[in-house]
DOTOR-839275 format. One line per 8 residues: number of its first residue (from 1); their letters; for each residue x, y, z of C-alpha. Coordinates in Angstrom, 1 decimal. Layout:
<atoms>
NUM	a	X Y Z; ...
</atoms>
This chain:
<atoms>
1	msyeligi	-9.5 23.8 9.0; -6.7 25.4 6.9; -6.5 24.5 3.4; -3.0 23.0 3.3; -4.5 20.7 5.8; -7.5 19.8 4.0; -5.1 19.2 1.0; -3.0 16.4 2.5
9	tvlwffly	-5.6 14.8 4.1; -7.4 14.2 0.9; -4.2 13.3 -0.5; -3.5 11.0 2.4; -7.0 9.1 1.3; -5.6 8.6 -1.8; -2.5 7.2 -0.6; -4.6 4.6 1.7
17	gylivasi	-6.6 3.7 -1.2; -3.5 2.6 -2.9; -2.1 0.6 0.1; -5.3 -1.7 0.2; -5.9 -2.0 -3.5; -2.0 -2.3 -4.4; -1.3 -4.5 -1.3; -4.1 -7.3 -2.8
25	dfgagffa	-2.6 -7.0 -6.0; 0.9 -7.2 -5.2; 0.3 -9.8 -2.5; -1.9 -12.1 -4.7; 1.4 -12.0 -7.2; 3.4 -13.6 -4.6; 0.8 -15.9 -3.6; 0.3 -16.8 -7.3
33	yyarvtkk	4.0 -17.5 -7.8; 4.7 -19.8 -4.2; 1.4 -21.6 -5.2; 2.9 -22.5 -8.3; 6.3 -23.4 -7.0; 4.9 -25.3 -4.1; 2.4 -27.3 -6.6; -1.1 -25.7 -5.4
41	dhiinqli	-1.4 -23.5 -8.1; -4.3 -25.5 -9.1; -6.0 -24.6 -5.8; -5.5 -20.6 -5.8; -4.5 -19.2 -9.1; -8.2 -19.2 -10.3; -9.7 -17.7 -7.7; -6.5 -15.0 -7.9
49	srylspvw	-7.3 -14.4 -12.0; -11.0 -14.0 -11.2; -10.0 -11.0 -9.0; -7.4 -9.5 -10.9; -8.9 -9.8 -14.3; -11.5 -6.8 -13.6; -9.3 -4.5 -11.5; -5.6 -4.5 -12.4
57	evtnvffv	-6.0 -1.7 -14.5; -7.1 0.8 -12.0; -4.8 -0.3 -9.2; -2.6 2.5 -10.0; -5.1 5.4 -10.2; -4.9 6.2 -6.5; -1.1 6.4 -6.8; -1.5 8.4 -9.9
65	fffvglvg	-4.0 11.0 -8.1; -1.7 11.2 -4.9; 1.4 11.7 -7.0; -0.1 14.8 -9.3; -1.7 16.3 -6.1; 1.5 16.2 -3.9; 3.3 17.9 -6.3; 0.5 20.4 -7.2
73	ffpdtayy	-0.2 21.1 -3.5; 3.5 21.1 -2.5; 5.8 21.9 -5.6; 9.3 21.7 -3.8; 8.5 17.7 -3.4; 8.9 17.9 -7.2; 12.5 19.2 -6.8; 13.8 17.2 -3.4
81	ygqsllip	11.9 13.9 -3.9; 12.3 14.1 -7.6; 16.5 14.4 -7.5; 16.5 11.9 -4.5; 14.4 9.2 -5.5; 15.2 8.9 -9.0; 17.1 5.6 -8.9; 14.8 4.4 -6.7
89	gsiaivll	11.8 5.6 -8.3; 12.9 4.4 -11.6; 13.3 1.2 -10.6; 9.5 1.0 -9.3; 8.7 2.4 -12.5; 10.3 -0.5 -14.5; 8.8 -3.0 -12.0; 5.3 -1.4 -12.7
97	airgsfya	6.3 -1.8 -16.3; 7.1 -5.5 -16.2; 4.0 -6.2 -14.0; 1.7 -4.7 -16.7; 3.5 -6.8 -19.1; 2.6 -10.0 -17.4; -1.1 -8.8 -17.4; -0.9 -8.4 -21.0
105	fesygskd	0.8 -11.8 -21.4; -1.5 -13.8 -19.0; -4.8 -12.4 -20.8; -3.7 -12.5 -24.3; -0.6 -15.0 -24.7; 1.0 -18.0 -22.5; -0.8 -18.6 -19.4; 1.4 -21.2 -18.0
113	navymffy	5.0 -19.7 -18.7; 7.2 -19.8 -15.5; 9.2 -16.7 -16.6; 6.1 -14.5 -16.4; 4.9 -16.0 -13.2; 8.1 -15.3 -11.6; 8.4 -11.8 -12.4; 4.8 -11.2 -11.3
121	gatgllip	5.5 -12.7 -7.9; 8.8 -11.0 -7.8; 7.6 -7.5 -8.7; 5.2 -8.1 -5.8; 7.6 -7.8 -3.6; 10.2 -5.5 -5.2; 7.4 -2.7 -6.1; 6.4 -2.1 -2.2
129	aslstalt	10.0 -2.3 -1.3; 11.4 0.3 -3.7; 7.9 2.9 -3.0; 8.6 2.3 0.8; 11.9 4.7 0.4; 10.0 7.6 0.1; 8.5 7.3 3.6; 12.0 6.2 5.0
137	iseggfie	13.8 9.5 3.7; 10.8 11.7 4.9; 12.0 11.4 8.5; 15.1 13.2 7.5; 19.0 12.1 7.6; 18.9 10.6 4.0; 19.3 13.3 2.0; 22.0 16.3 1.6
145	etangvql	21.4 19.3 -0.4; 24.5 20.7 -1.9; 25.5 23.3 -4.8; 25.0 20.5 -7.3; 21.6 19.7 -6.1; 19.8 16.8 -3.9; 21.5 13.8 -3.6; 20.4 10.6 -1.9
153	lygellts	22.7 9.1 1.2; 22.8 5.5 0.0; 25.2 4.8 2.7; 22.9 6.1 5.5; 19.8 4.6 3.8; 21.3 1.0 3.4; 22.9 0.9 6.8; 19.8 2.4 8.5
161	pyswsvvf	18.1 -0.2 11.0; 14.8 2.2 10.6; 15.0 2.1 6.7; 15.2 -2.0 6.7; 12.4 -2.1 9.4; 10.1 -0.1 6.7; 11.0 -2.2 4.1; 10.2 -5.6 6.2
169	lalvsvly	6.9 -3.8 7.5; 5.7 -2.9 3.7; 6.6 -6.4 2.7; 4.8 -8.3 5.3; 1.8 -5.7 5.5; 1.6 -6.4 1.4; 1.1 -10.2 2.0; -1.2 -9.8 5.3
177	isamflty	-3.9 -7.6 3.6; -3.8 -9.8 0.1; -4.1 -13.2 2.5; -7.0 -11.5 4.4; -8.9 -10.4 1.6; -8.4 -13.6 -0.8; -9.7 -15.4 2.4; -12.8 -13.5 2.1
185	yadragdk	-13.0 -13.8 -1.5; -12.5 -17.7 -1.3; -15.4 -17.9 1.0; -17.6 -15.5 -1.4; -16.9 -18.1 -4.0; -17.5 -21.0 -2.0; -14.0 -22.6 -2.7; -13.4 -24.6 0.2
193	palelvrk	-9.9 -25.8 -0.8; -8.6 -22.3 -1.8; -10.3 -20.7 1.4; -8.1 -23.5 3.8; -5.2 -22.6 1.6; -5.4 -18.9 2.1; -6.9 -18.8 5.4; -3.4 -20.3 6.7
201	yalfwssp	-1.5 -17.7 4.9; -3.5 -15.1 6.6; -3.1 -16.2 9.8; 0.8 -16.8 9.2; 1.6 -13.2 7.7; -0.7 -12.0 11.0; 2.3 -12.3 13.6; 5.2 -10.6 11.3
209	tiiasltt	2.8 -7.9 10.8; 2.2 -6.7 13.9; 6.2 -7.8 15.0; 7.3 -5.7 12.0; 4.9 -2.7 13.1; 6.4 -2.4 16.8; 10.1 -3.1 15.3; 9.5 -0.1 13.1
217	fialsqqn	7.9 2.0 15.8; 11.1 1.3 18.1; 13.4 2.4 15.1; 11.5 5.4 14.6; 12.6 6.5 18.3; 16.2 6.1 17.1; 16.1 7.6 13.9; 13.4 10.9 14.6
225	ldhfqral	12.7 10.9 18.2; 10.7 14.1 18.0; 8.2 12.2 15.5; 8.3 9.2 17.9; 7.0 11.4 20.8; 4.4 12.7 18.7; 3.2 9.3 17.8; 3.4 8.2 21.4
233	elwwvfgi	1.0 11.4 21.9; -1.3 9.5 19.8; -1.2 6.3 21.5; -5.3 5.7 21.7; -5.0 6.1 17.4; -2.6 3.2 17.5; -4.6 1.6 20.3; -7.6 1.2 18.1
241	svaffmva	-5.5 0.1 15.5; -4.1 -2.8 17.2; -7.6 -3.6 18.6; -9.0 -4.0 14.7; -6.0 -6.1 14.4; -7.0 -8.8 17.0; -10.5 -8.7 15.6; -9.6 -9.2 12.3
249	vfliyigr	-7.1 -12.4 13.5; -9.8 -13.6 15.8; -12.6 -13.7 13.2; -10.4 -15.5 10.8; -8.9 -18.1 13.4; -12.5 -19.3 14.4; -13.5 -19.4 10.4; -16.4 -17.0 10.5
257	yyglafia	-17.5 -13.7 9.1; -14.4 -13.5 6.8; -15.9 -10.0 5.3; -16.2 -8.0 8.7; -12.6 -9.7 9.1; -11.2 -7.9 6.3; -13.2 -4.8 7.0; -11.3 -4.5 10.5
265	vmlqflfa	-8.0 -5.0 8.3; -9.1 -1.8 6.7; -9.7 -0.1 9.8; -6.6 -1.3 11.2; -4.5 0.4 8.5; -6.9 3.2 8.3; -6.0 4.0 12.2; -2.5 3.4 11.8
273	ffgygash	-1.5 5.2 8.3; -3.5 8.3 9.6; -2.1 8.0 13.1; 1.3 7.8 11.3; 0.5 10.9 9.0; -0.8 13.0 11.6; 2.4 12.4 13.8; 4.6 13.4 10.9
281	lpyilrpy	2.9 16.7 10.4; 3.9 19.7 10.2; 6.7 17.9 8.0; 6.2 16.7 4.5; 10.0 16.1 4.3; 12.0 16.8 7.2; 14.0 19.7 7.2; 12.9 21.1 3.9
289	itltsgvt	9.3 20.8 3.4; 6.5 21.9 5.9; 2.8 22.0 5.5; 3.1 25.9 5.6; 5.9 26.5 4.1; 6.0 24.3 1.0; 2.3 24.8 0.0; 1.4 26.2 -3.2
297	hesmaial	-0.5 29.4 -3.4; -3.7 29.6 -2.1; -5.9 29.8 -5.0; -3.9 27.1 -6.8; -4.4 24.9 -3.4; -8.5 25.4 -3.1; -8.8 24.8 -6.9; -6.8 21.2 -6.6
305	ivafiagl	-8.7 20.7 -3.2; -12.2 21.2 -5.2; -10.7 19.3 -8.1; -9.4 16.5 -6.0; -12.3 15.9 -3.7; -14.6 15.9 -6.9; -12.0 13.1 -8.6; -12.6 11.2 -5.2
313	cllipsli	-16.5 11.3 -5.6; -16.4 10.3 -9.0; -13.7 7.4 -8.2; -15.1 6.0 -5.2; -18.9 5.3 -7.0; -17.2 4.0 -10.1; -15.2 1.5 -7.8; -18.1 0.7 -6.0
321	llmrmflf	-19.9 -0.3 -9.7; -16.7 -2.0 -10.6; -17.1 -4.1 -7.7; -21.0 -5.2 -7.6; -20.3 -6.1 -11.1; -17.4 -8.3 -10.5; -16.0 -8.8 -7.2; -19.1 -9.1 -5.2
329	daeyvkgk	-21.1 -10.7 -7.8; -22.1 -14.3 -7.0; -22.2 -15.8 -10.1; -18.8 -13.8 -11.0; -16.9 -14.7 -8.2; -17.9 -18.5 -8.3; -16.7 -18.7 -11.8; -20.0 -18.9 -13.7
337	k	-19.7 -15.8 -15.7
</atoms>
């Protein structure tokens, strides 16, 4: 295996980690606000607060690792993505700052402020929508390089069915992953009212998730036929993903083995995410950056691989320790600590 392939695989693991952890966080924000609007905040908001309190500060660690590694391995991405995503990226940063402010106010200020809760819920949807732009433009046809630099073609982006299908998929996936985790977490806490509520959320958002996945796949055939054909060659990877989706939904439906159900959700997105990434290669950004043409110097790449694998080996045990101390500690989950 070439060092550039090892590098992009390690980076993809970091991005996958961010996908799961951030989805739980973002979806929880939406559900917290929705519960407040529907007068059910007394049922699930304490559960959500117990989850977020110890983990919100580490949510973006995976994303920072991925971003720094991507620029380090493929320096041209700073030029192309940096200019084309100036506005969408700036919006995402502002939204992340607003979300971080909510955590501070929630922890040290008023816990019942409707404005804070609204921004908390809204950013839970707007952040993944803005970040999904990066995946959209990687398919090609959305940016143009001129003598003045790289420009994002907003007309093409805003009128593309593929662009909106990716946004829709990002939104429903966030809510689906979060609802699935909160179902397990409520069961772990022995909170029956919260369990029944978030279990309904999980079942409700499962259908839009699979529909959005199929819609995005169809839209991809119109946007990038070459990528679509390579994805078809990996049909078995996406087939395994669908199988895990069916397992997860079935377990939630029968109301048993919620922990296994969430593991199935993680495996569902693992296969789908890596199937998408593998079929996207050799392009990082079509047609400007490929896996081989855009990679950094070999010595730099090897140093980055070693550093990031070491970082991954440090990060994973740290997260396991964090989860054992808080998320999977029965006394803490039940609110007795």
